[in-house]
Each structure stands twice: as C-alpha cells, then as structure tokens.
C-alpha positions as CSV (number, residue, x, y, z in Angstrom):
1,M,91.7,59.5,79.4
2,K,94.1,59.4,75.9
3,K,90.9,59.0,73.9
4,T,89.3,61.7,75.9
5,I,92.4,64.4,75.4
6,I,92.7,63.0,71.3
7,I,88.8,63.5,70.8
8,A,88.8,67.0,72.4
9,A,92.0,67.9,70.8
10,I,89.5,67.3,67.4
11,L,86.6,68.9,68.4
12,V,88.8,72.0,69.5
13,Q,90.2,72.0,66.2
14,T,87.5,71.6,63.9
15,L,86.2,74.7,65.5
16,A,89.6,77.1,65.4
17,N,89.7,75.2,61.0
18,A,86.3,77.4,60.9
19,Q,87.6,80.3,61.9
20,L,91.2,79.9,60.1
21,T,89.5,79.9,56.6
22,D,89.5,83.2,56.1
23,S,93.2,83.5,58.4
24,I,95.0,85.1,55.5
25,K,92.6,88.3,55.4
26,R,92.2,88.4,59.0
27,L,95.8,87.6,60.6
28,V,97.6,90.7,60.5
29,P,101.5,89.8,59.0
30,V,103.6,92.0,62.2
31,K,107.0,90.2,62.5
32,G,107.4,90.8,66.1
33,A,103.7,89.2,67.4
34,L,101.7,86.7,67.6
35,N,98.1,85.8,67.5
36,F,97.5,89.5,65.7
37,R,94.4,89.7,64.5
38,D,91.3,91.4,62.9
39,V,88.1,91.2,64.8
40,G,86.1,92.1,61.6
41,G,84.4,90.1,59.2
42,Y,81.8,88.2,61.5
43,K,78.5,88.3,60.5
44,T,75.8,88.8,63.1
45,T,72.1,87.5,63.4
46,D,71.2,90.3,62.6
47,G,72.3,89.7,58.8
48,K,75.3,92.4,59.0
49,E,79.0,92.5,59.1
50,V,81.5,93.7,62.2
51,V,83.5,96.0,59.4
52,W,86.9,95.1,58.9
53,G,90.2,97.4,60.2
54,K,88.4,99.4,63.1
55,V,89.0,96.7,66.0
56,F,92.4,94.5,66.6
57,R,93.6,92.2,68.9
58,S,97.2,90.1,69.7
59,A,99.4,88.9,72.3
60,G,102.0,91.1,73.6
61,I,103.6,94.1,71.2
62,D,106.6,94.4,72.7
63,K,108.8,92.8,69.9
64,L,107.1,94.6,66.9
65,T,110.2,95.5,64.8
66,N,109.9,99.1,62.8
67,E,108.2,97.3,60.3
68,D,105.3,96.7,62.4
69,L,105.3,100.1,64.1
70,A,104.8,101.7,60.5
71,L,102.2,98.5,59.6
72,L,100.1,99.4,62.3
73,D,100.9,103.3,62.2
74,K,99.3,102.6,58.3
75,K,95.9,100.8,60.3
76,K,95.6,103.4,61.8
77,I,96.4,101.7,65.0
78,H,96.5,104.8,67.5
79,T,94.6,103.1,70.5
80,V,95.5,100.0,72.4
81,V,94.6,99.0,76.1
82,D,96.4,96.4,77.6
83,F,95.3,93.8,80.5
84,R,98.3,93.0,81.6
85,G,99.3,93.6,85.0
86,V,102.2,96.0,86.8
87,A,104.5,93.7,86.4
88,E,104.0,91.8,82.9
89,S,103.6,95.1,81.2
90,K,107.0,97.0,83.2
91,A,108.7,93.7,81.9
92,A,108.1,93.7,78.3
93,P,106.7,97.5,77.9
94,D,104.9,97.7,74.2
95,R,106.6,99.4,71.1
96,L,104.3,101.9,69.6
97,P,103.4,104.1,67.0
98,Q,104.5,107.3,68.3
99,N,101.1,109.4,69.1
100,T,99.3,106.4,70.4
101,D,96.4,106.5,72.8
102,Y,98.4,104.0,75.6
103,T,95.6,102.7,78.3
104,L,96.9,99.8,80.9
105,S,94.2,98.3,82.3
106,P,95.6,95.3,84.7
107,A,92.2,94.7,87.2
108,G,93.3,91.2,88.4
109,S,96.3,90.7,86.1
110,D,98.4,91.1,88.6
111,S,96.8,88.0,91.0
112,I,97.5,85.9,87.8
113,P,99.6,82.7,89.1
114,N,103.3,82.5,88.9
115,P,105.0,79.4,87.1
116,A,105.2,77.4,90.1
117,Q,101.9,78.2,91.1
118,M,100.7,77.6,87.4
119,V,102.1,73.7,87.6
120,K,100.5,73.1,91.0
121,L,97.5,74.5,89.3
122,L,98.0,72.0,86.8
123,K,98.4,69.0,88.5
124,E,94.9,69.6,90.6
125,G,93.2,70.2,87.0
126,G,90.6,72.7,86.5
127,F,92.9,75.2,86.1
128,L,91.5,77.2,83.1
129,E,88.1,76.6,83.6
130,K,88.3,78.6,87.8
131,F,90.2,81.4,86.0
132,Y,87.1,81.9,82.7
133,G,84.7,81.2,86.1
134,I,85.1,82.9,89.5
135,D,88.0,84.8,89.1
136,A,86.9,86.7,86.1
137,M,83.8,87.4,87.8
138,K,85.7,89.5,89.9
139,Y,87.5,91.3,87.7
140,S,86.0,91.7,84.5
141,G,83.8,94.7,84.5
142,D,87.3,96.7,85.9
143,R,88.9,94.7,83.4
144,F,87.3,95.7,79.8
145,R,85.4,98.7,80.8
146,P,88.3,101.1,79.6
147,L,88.2,98.7,76.5
148,F,84.4,99.8,75.8
149,V,85.0,103.4,76.4
150,K,87.4,103.6,74.1
151,L,85.7,101.7,71.4
152,L,82.9,104.0,72.1
153,T,84.8,107.2,71.9
154,A,87.3,106.5,69.3
155,D,87.5,108.6,66.1
156,K,85.6,106.2,63.2
157,K,88.5,106.9,60.8
158,E,90.7,105.1,63.6
159,A,91.7,101.5,64.9
160,V,91.3,100.1,68.2
161,M,93.8,97.0,69.5
162,Y,93.7,95.5,72.4
163,H,96.0,92.7,74.0
164,C,97.8,90.6,77.3
165,T,100.4,88.2,77.1
166,G,99.2,85.8,74.7
167,G,96.2,87.4,73.3
168,R,94.4,84.2,74.5
169,D,92.5,84.1,77.9
170,R,92.2,88.1,79.1
171,T,92.0,89.6,74.9
172,G,89.3,86.3,74.3
173,M,87.2,87.6,77.1
174,A,87.3,90.8,75.5
175,T,86.4,89.5,72.1
176,A,83.5,87.5,73.6
177,L,82.0,90.2,75.3
178,F,82.7,92.8,72.3
179,L,81.3,89.8,69.2
180,Y,78.0,89.3,72.0
181,V,77.4,92.8,72.0
182,L,77.2,93.2,67.7
183,N,74.9,90.7,68.0
184,V,77.9,87.7,66.3
185,P,76.0,84.4,66.8
186,E,78.0,82.4,69.6
187,K,79.1,79.4,68.2
188,T,81.6,82.2,65.4
189,I,82.3,83.6,68.9
190,E,84.0,80.4,69.9
191,E,85.7,79.5,66.8
192,D,87.1,82.8,66.9
193,Y,87.7,82.4,70.9
194,V,89.8,78.9,70.1
195,A,91.2,79.8,66.8
196,S,94.4,81.2,69.8
197,N,95.5,77.2,69.9
198,V,96.7,77.6,66.3
199,Y,97.8,80.9,66.2
200,L,100.1,80.5,69.5
201,K,101.4,76.8,68.5
202,K,104.6,78.2,68.3
203,M,104.8,79.5,71.0
204,N,102.8,77.0,73.3
205,N,105.0,74.0,72.2
206,G,108.0,76.2,73.9
207,M,105.5,76.0,76.9
208,M,104.7,72.1,77.3
209,A,107.7,70.5,77.6
210,P,109.4,72.9,80.6
211,L,105.4,72.4,82.3
212,A,105.4,68.8,81.9
213,K,108.5,68.2,83.1
214,M,107.5,70.3,86.3
215,S,104.6,69.1,86.8
216,G,105.3,64.8,85.8
217,L,102.2,65.7,83.3
218,T,102.3,64.1,80.0
219,E,102.9,67.4,77.4
220,A,99.8,65.4,75.7
221,Q,98.3,66.1,79.5
222,V,99.1,69.8,79.9
223,E,98.5,70.8,76.2
224,N,95.1,69.4,77.6
225,E,94.9,71.6,80.5
226,M,96.2,74.8,78.5
227,A,94.5,74.0,75.5
228,L,91.0,76.9,74.7
229,K,87.8,74.8,74.5
230,P,84.3,76.4,73.7
231,E,83.1,75.1,77.7
232,L,85.5,77.8,78.6
233,I,84.0,80.8,77.1
234,R,80.2,79.2,77.6
235,S,81.4,79.2,80.7
236,F,82.3,82.5,80.9
237,F,78.9,83.7,79.3
238,G,77.6,81.3,81.6
239,G,78.8,82.6,85.1
240,I,78.3,86.0,84.0
241,K,73.9,85.4,83.6
242,T,74.2,83.5,87.0
243,Q,75.6,86.3,88.6
244,Y,73.4,89.5,87.1
245,G,70.5,87.6,85.4
246,S,72.3,88.5,81.5
247,I,74.8,89.7,79.5
248,E,73.1,92.8,79.3
249,N,72.8,93.4,82.9
250,F,76.6,92.7,83.9
251,L,77.2,95.3,80.8
252,Q,74.6,97.9,82.3
253,Q,75.7,97.6,86.1
254,E,79.4,97.5,85.5
255,M,80.8,99.0,83.1
256,G,78.3,101.3,82.2
257,I,76.9,99.8,78.9
258,G,73.3,100.2,78.4
259,P,71.2,99.7,75.5
260,K,72.1,103.3,74.2
261,E,76.0,102.6,74.2
262,I,75.1,99.0,72.3
263,N,73.1,100.9,69.9
264,I,75.7,103.1,69.1
265,L,78.8,100.3,69.0
266,R,76.5,98.1,67.0
267,K,76.5,101.1,64.3
268,K,79.8,101.7,64.3
269,Y,81.0,98.3,64.3
270,T,78.6,96.4,61.9
271,K,77.2,97.1,58.8
C-alpha cells in the first residue's frame, strides 16, 4: 500500500512539474489567495496558443488585500464566476474590484460533504472518484454554463476569472472543459489540473493532520485520497462521453455551446 502511494505521488508530481515550468509567468502574485493563475500559454493541437491575460482561475478570494484588488483591476479582471455554494459564499464573501460583474453559480455545491461526512467517505475510499463521476454529471451543465456565457460575451479588452474554495475540483473541471474546447491536448489539461497539488500544498498541509486524526487513517493515506490525479479528469471526461456520446454533445445539450459558440471561443481565446 505504502509503495503504491509513493509511486502515485511521484507520477502526479511529474505531471505537475511539467506545468510548473512556466509558473513565474502563470501564477498571479496575490497575497490573499492561493492557486490564482493564468490559463493562457498552452499550445493547441492545431498549432495555436491560448492567449495570456484573458482567463484566470483561483481558490477563494475572500482575503484579497487592497494591493491584490489593484492588481486585478490592472489586469482588467472585472468578471468573476464563483462556483461555491450559497452557504460557502456567505461565510467568506469575495473581495472584488469596484464595478465587477459577479455571478454565483452554486449548482450542486450546497450538497458537498461537510467535514464529518468527508471523514466517513475518506474511510470508505474513492471519495474523489465519486465526486468526478456520477455527481459531476448531475451538476456540471448548470454549474459551468454561466462561465461559458461570460467567456462568450466578455469584452475583448477585459478578463474573466472563476473560482471555488480550493480552486482545484470544481475549478479544475471548468478549466478542463475550457481548454478542451480550445483544442488543448488532454495531457496538457491533466498537467494544469494536477498542478493544484503543488500550488495548494500550504493549505493542504494544514488539512491532512486533522483529517487523519478524525478518520484514523495516516496522513499519507489521507493525502493519497485527497490528491488530484489525472485519472480523475479522465473519469470526468469519460462519464460525459458515456452519458452524452461526446463532450461536444454535452456542451451542446447542457450548456448551449454548439459549433458556432466553439468557433467564437477559439477565435477569441487562441491565436
């Protein structure tokens, strides 16, 4: 078991390192948030590149400083989509630049397990596999539709940012869909996804010991259960394909994103 955990951790770290090579340019230097990064710069399968400075992802932004807000304003981040639930967002309201277009898109987030439920699921195993499988199919259309509407309608001079609490699961799935639409290779999508393990290491370190104590598992076991792995995004995409036939069908049926909208997104966010 221990050997399996170590091997899995090495594989995930290798993928993360591939994405982290440009982290100086990608990571936005805010003091009051973690995992705040630019989604641009990735090469596409048709020889283009996702534009820099137009789409950003983050963990919670309720603790942004005044200097951070000035930086967001400078980057023209005036459109924000929040995937947290109603209770989550009320407990830690976003700090936003003035005149920000804010959208709360909580579909499914109010049913996310509380700490006691999470401990039970950790002990049973496969917690994240369930979250990225059947549960994701229930809510993804409603949850991510507002983001794609904003991406389609945002002024070309402006930027869009989206987030949840950790900026890894709900935000990770949204990013995977966005990059897929832009023809970014799935390996690159996986690299961007698992990089949250590194960007959130400080926050994760504070979570592992309490969860281990509550569950009776070791910290290594909890970390392995909670770590983002490329298989989770593959499961997410696989579930969509099983239920809808293709990711394109899902986008069309659940989000109103058809060939016309995909073409607009590619023209707008790649060059």
